[in-house]
SETOR-838560 format. One record per atom (N, C-alpha, C): residue in one letter; z, y, x; atom name; residue number from 1. Coordinates in Angstrom, 2 decimals, always signed. Last residue first. Layout:
REM residues N
PT  code       c3       c2       c1  site  pos
PT     A        Z        Y        X    CA  NUM
...
END
This chain:
REM residues 74
PT  code       c3       c2       c1  site  pos
PT     S  +143.38   -19.50   -66.63     N   74
PT     S  +144.49   -20.47   -66.69    CA   74
PT     S  +145.16   -20.43   -68.05     C   74
PT     V  +139.91   -19.31   -66.72     N   73
PT     V  +141.17   -18.60   -67.06    CA   73
PT     V  +142.25   -19.73   -67.23     C   73
PT     Q  +137.52   -19.75   -64.13     N   72
PT     Q  +138.30   -20.31   -65.21    CA   72
PT     Q  +139.61   -19.60   -65.42     C   72
PT     Q  +134.90   -17.54   -63.59     N   71
PT     Q  +136.17   -18.05   -63.07    CA   71
PT     Q  +136.98   -18.51   -64.27     C   71
PT     F  +131.51   -17.16   -62.87     N   70
PT     F  +132.53   -17.43   -63.93    CA   70
PT     F  +133.69   -18.08   -63.27     C   70
PT     E  +129.89   -14.54   -61.04     N   69
PT     E  +130.35   -15.97   -61.17    CA   69
PT     E  +131.38   -16.01   -62.27     C   69
PT     F  +127.29   -12.45   -59.82     N   68
PT     F  +128.28   -12.74   -60.87    CA   68
PT     F  +128.65   -14.25   -60.75     C   68
PT     R  +126.43   -10.05   -57.63     N   67
PT     R  +126.53   -11.50   -57.77    CA   67
PT     R  +127.64   -11.76   -58.70     C   67
PT     V  +124.32    -7.21   -58.12     N   66
PT     V  +125.65    -7.79   -58.19    CA   66
PT     V  +125.57    -9.33   -58.35     C   66
PT     R  +121.82    -6.11   -58.35     N   65
PT     R  +122.15    -6.68   -57.04    CA   65
PT     R  +123.53    -7.43   -57.06     C   65
PT     S  +121.68    -5.06   -60.90     N   64
PT     S  +120.67    -6.05   -60.48    CA   64
PT     S  +120.98    -6.72   -59.21     C   64
PT     K  +123.65    -3.12   -60.91     N   63
PT     K  +123.91    -4.37   -61.60    CA   63
PT     K  +122.90    -5.46   -61.22     C   63
PT     S  +124.32    -1.44   -57.90     N   62
PT     S  +123.37    -1.73   -58.94    CA   62
PT     S  +123.68    -3.07   -59.58     C   62
PT     K  +127.46    +0.05   -57.29     N   61
PT     K  +126.48    -0.96   -56.92    CA   61
PT     K  +125.56    -1.21   -58.15     C   61
PT     L  +129.07    +2.95   -55.89     N   60
PT     L  +128.56    +2.19   -57.04    CA   60
PT     L  +127.53    +1.21   -56.57     C   60
PT     E  +131.48    +2.81   -53.20     N   59
PT     E  +130.27    +3.24   -53.85    CA   59
PT     E  +129.91    +2.40   -55.01     C   59
PT     N  +133.28    +1.82   -51.24     N   58
PT     N  +133.46    +3.12   -51.86    CA   58
PT     N  +132.20    +3.66   -52.46     C   58
PT     C  +133.47    -0.69   -50.17     N   57
PT     C  +132.29    +0.18   -49.70    CA   57
PT     C  +132.46    +1.61   -50.22     C   57
PT     S  +135.79    -1.40   -51.52     N   56
PT     S  +135.70    -1.55   -50.05    CA   56
PT     S  +134.61    -0.68   -49.52     C   56
PT     N  +135.39    -0.98   -54.25     N   55
PT     N  +136.47    -0.18   -53.58    CA   55
PT     N  +136.35    -0.33   -52.04     C   55
PT     C  +132.45    -0.69   -55.95     N   54
PT     C  +133.09    -1.51   -54.86    CA   54
PT     C  +134.13    -0.61   -54.14     C   54
PT     F  +131.74    -0.73   -59.34     N   53
PT     F  +132.19    +0.06   -58.18    CA   53
PT     F  +132.86    -0.88   -57.17     C   53
PT     Y  +129.28    -0.79   -61.81     N   52
PT     Y  +130.16    -1.58   -60.91    CA   52
PT     Y  +130.41    -0.85   -59.65     C   52
PT     N  +128.99    +0.10   -65.23     N   51
PT     N  +128.69    +0.31   -63.85    CA   51
PT     N  +129.69    -0.47   -63.01     C   51
PT     A  +127.66    +0.04   -68.49     N   50
PT     A  +128.57    -0.59   -67.48    CA   50
PT     A  +128.10    -0.31   -66.11     C   50
PT     A  +127.59    +2.13   -71.38     N   49
PT     A  +126.95    +1.69   -70.09    CA   49
PT     A  +128.04    +1.11   -69.21     C   49
PT     G  +128.88    +3.22   -73.51     N   48
PT     G  +128.01    +2.05   -73.72    CA   48
PT     G  +127.38    +1.50   -72.50     C   48
PT     C  +130.58    +5.17   -72.48     N   47
PT     C  +129.40    +5.59   -73.26    CA   47
PT     C  +128.38    +4.44   -73.41     C   47
PT     A  +131.66    +3.13   -69.82     N   46
PT     A  +131.82    +4.37   -70.59    CA   46
PT     A  +130.48    +4.65   -71.30     C   46
PT     Q  +133.24    +1.10   -67.57     N   45
PT     Q  +132.47    +1.11   -68.79    CA   45
PT     Q  +132.80    +2.42   -69.52     C   45
PT     L  +133.32    -0.43   -64.50     N   44
PT     L  +133.56    +0.81   -65.19    CA   44
PT     L  +132.68    +0.91   -66.38     C   44
PT     K  +134.67    -3.03   -62.78     N   43
PT     K  +133.76    -2.74   -63.84    CA   43
PT     K  +134.18    -1.43   -64.50     C   43
PT     E  +134.90    -3.58   -59.41     N   42
PT     E  +135.59    -2.97   -60.57    CA   42
PT     E  +134.53    -2.61   -61.55     C   42
PT     L  +134.22    -6.56   -57.50     N   41
PT     L  +133.90    -5.23   -58.02    CA   41
PT     L  +134.76    -4.84   -59.23     C   41
PT     Q  +135.39    -8.22   -54.65     N   40
PT     Q  +135.31    -8.18   -56.13    CA   40
PT     Q  +135.14    -6.76   -56.60     C   40
PT     A  +133.26    -8.24   -51.79     N   39
PT     A  +134.52    -7.92   -52.44    CA   39
PT     A  +134.32    -7.93   -53.95     C   39
PT     Q  +130.86    -8.62   -50.31     N   38
PT     Q  +131.41    -9.75   -51.11    CA   38
PT     Q  +132.76    -9.51   -51.77     C   38
PT     C  +129.49    -6.54   -49.22     N   37
PT     C  +130.66    -6.97   -48.51    CA   37
PT     C  +131.38    -8.16   -49.19     C   37
PT     D  +126.96    -6.46   -50.69     N   36
PT     D  +127.04    -6.10   -49.31    CA   36
PT     D  +128.27    -6.64   -48.55     C   36
PT     P  +127.23    -7.11   -53.36     N   35
PT     P  +126.17    -7.77   -52.65    CA   35
PT     P  +126.23    -7.51   -51.08     C   35
PT     C  +130.44    -7.71   -54.77     N   34
PT     C  +129.56    -6.78   -54.03    CA   34
PT     C  +128.49    -7.56   -53.26     C   34
PT     F  +130.72    -9.52   -57.82     N   33
PT     F  +131.04    -9.35   -56.42    CA   33
PT     F  +129.98    -8.49   -55.74     C   33
PT     G  +132.22    -9.91   -61.04     N   32
PT     G  +131.12    -9.47   -60.20    CA   32
PT     G  +131.61    -9.26   -58.79     C   32
PT     V  +133.11   -12.45   -63.32     N   31
PT     V  +133.49   -11.57   -62.30    CA   31
PT     V  +132.30   -11.20   -61.38     C   31
PT     K  +133.97   -13.42   -66.44     N   30
PT     K  +132.76   -13.18   -65.63    CA   30
PT     K  +133.14   -12.09   -64.62     C   30
PT     N  +136.28   -15.99   -67.23     N   29
PT     N  +136.02   -14.54   -67.04    CA   29
PT     N  +134.78   -14.44   -66.16     C   29
PT     F  +136.56   -18.66   -69.60     N   28
PT     F  +136.18   -18.09   -68.32    CA   28
PT     F  +136.09   -16.62   -68.37     C   28
PT     R  +138.05   -21.62   -70.97     N   27
PT     R  +137.77   -20.19   -71.07    CA   27
PT     R  +137.44   -19.67   -69.67     C   27
PT     E  +136.98   -24.79   -72.33     N   26
PT     E  +137.54   -23.99   -71.24    CA   26
PT     E  +137.17   -22.53   -71.47     C   26
PT     D  +135.79   -27.03   -73.60     N   25
PT     D  +136.98   -26.34   -74.20    CA   25
PT     D  +137.72   -25.58   -73.11     C   25
PT     C  +133.41   -28.13   -72.98     N   24
PT     C  +134.55   -28.38   -72.06    CA   24
PT     C  +135.86   -27.88   -72.59     C   24
PT     D  +131.94   -27.26   -75.30     N   23
PT     D  +131.90   -28.68   -74.82    CA   23
PT     D  +133.07   -29.01   -73.94     C   23
PT     S  +132.36   -24.52   -75.54     N   22
PT     S  +132.79   -25.42   -76.64    CA   22
PT     S  +132.81   -26.89   -76.26     C   22
PT     C  +133.52   -22.27   -73.34     N   21
PT     C  +132.62   -23.40   -73.42    CA   21
PT     C  +133.11   -24.33   -74.48     C   21
PT     H  +133.68   -18.72   -73.56     N   20
PT     H  +134.25   -20.01   -73.93    CA   20
PT     H  +133.19   -21.11   -73.94     C   20
PT     Y  +134.63   -15.55   -72.38     N   19
PT     Y  +133.61   -16.58   -72.43    CA   19
PT     Y  +134.28   -17.94   -72.67     C   19
PT     H  +136.33   -13.47   -74.74     N   18
PT     H  +136.21   -14.03   -73.40    CA   18
PT     H  +135.08   -15.07   -73.48     C   18
PT     G  +135.76   -12.80   -77.24     N   17
PT     G  +136.68   -11.89   -76.58    CA   17
PT     G  +136.84   -12.31   -75.07     C   17
PT     Q  +133.93   -14.94   -77.24     N   16
PT     Q  +135.00   -14.87   -78.23    CA   16
PT     Q  +136.16   -13.94   -77.72     C   16
PT     W  +130.73   -16.09   -76.61     N   15
PT     W  +131.65   -14.94   -76.41    CA   15
PT     W  +132.66   -14.87   -77.56     C   15
PT     D  +129.91   -19.25   -75.20     N   14
PT     D  +130.08   -18.39   -76.32    CA   14
PT     D  +130.99   -17.23   -75.93     C   14
PT     L  +127.61   -20.49   -72.73     N   13
PT     L  +128.93   -20.03   -73.08    CA   13
PT     L  +128.93   -19.16   -74.33     C   13
PT     E  +125.45   -23.28   -72.58     N   12
PT     E  +125.58   -21.81   -72.88    CA   12
PT     E  +127.00   -21.52   -73.34     C   12
PT     K  +126.28   -25.77   -70.06     N   11
PT     K  +125.93   -25.37   -71.44    CA   11
PT     K  +126.15   -23.90   -71.58     C   11
PT     E  +127.06   -26.60   -67.56     N   10
PT     E  +125.82   -25.88   -67.63    CA   10
PT     E  +125.41   -25.48   -69.08     C   10
PT     C  +129.57   -27.69   -67.00     N    9
PT     C  +128.57   -28.52   -67.70    CA    9
PT     C  +127.23   -27.85   -67.88     C    9
PT     K  +130.84   -25.76   -65.21     N    8
PT     K  +131.15   -27.24   -65.18    CA    8
PT     K  +130.02   -28.03   -65.77     C    8
PT     P  +130.05   -23.18   -65.69     N    7
PT     P  +129.94   -23.67   -64.29    CA    7
PT     P  +130.22   -25.17   -64.18     C    7
PT     C  +128.09   -22.44   -68.51     N    6
PT     C  +129.35   -23.01   -68.00    CA    6
PT     C  +129.14   -23.55   -66.61     C    6
PT     N  +126.02   -19.54   -68.44     N    5
PT     N  +126.17   -20.96   -68.53    CA    5
PT     N  +127.50   -21.41   -67.94     C    5
PT     N  +124.46   -17.04   -69.05     N    4
PT     N  +125.92   -17.26   -69.21    CA    4
PT     N  +126.17   -18.74   -69.48     C    4
PT     S  +122.11   -15.63   -66.80     N    3
PT     S  +122.44   -16.57   -67.89    CA    3
PT     S  +123.94   -16.78   -67.88     C    3
PT     N  +120.63   -12.58   -66.10     N    2
PT     N  +121.75   -13.45   -65.84    CA    2
PT     N  +121.97   -14.36   -67.08     C    2
PT     M  +117.24   -12.07   -65.31     N    1
PT     M  +118.31   -11.98   -66.27    CA    1
PT     M  +119.41   -12.97   -66.01     C    1
END
């Protein structure tokens, strides 16, 4: 299971329309990357399910294989 911890202080992030660290007072986006080519994935959301599509590989990727990272919002 993916944990939603701050990349700076490792505290649990809160969801407020975006990920927020109350200790660092920073906002983050959770971005997925293709496990095969490392390109940023497009999140497709419909009927309550989220899928991840790689435009480089031109195929859907399993959420269990996707590499997620938190990127600070300016």
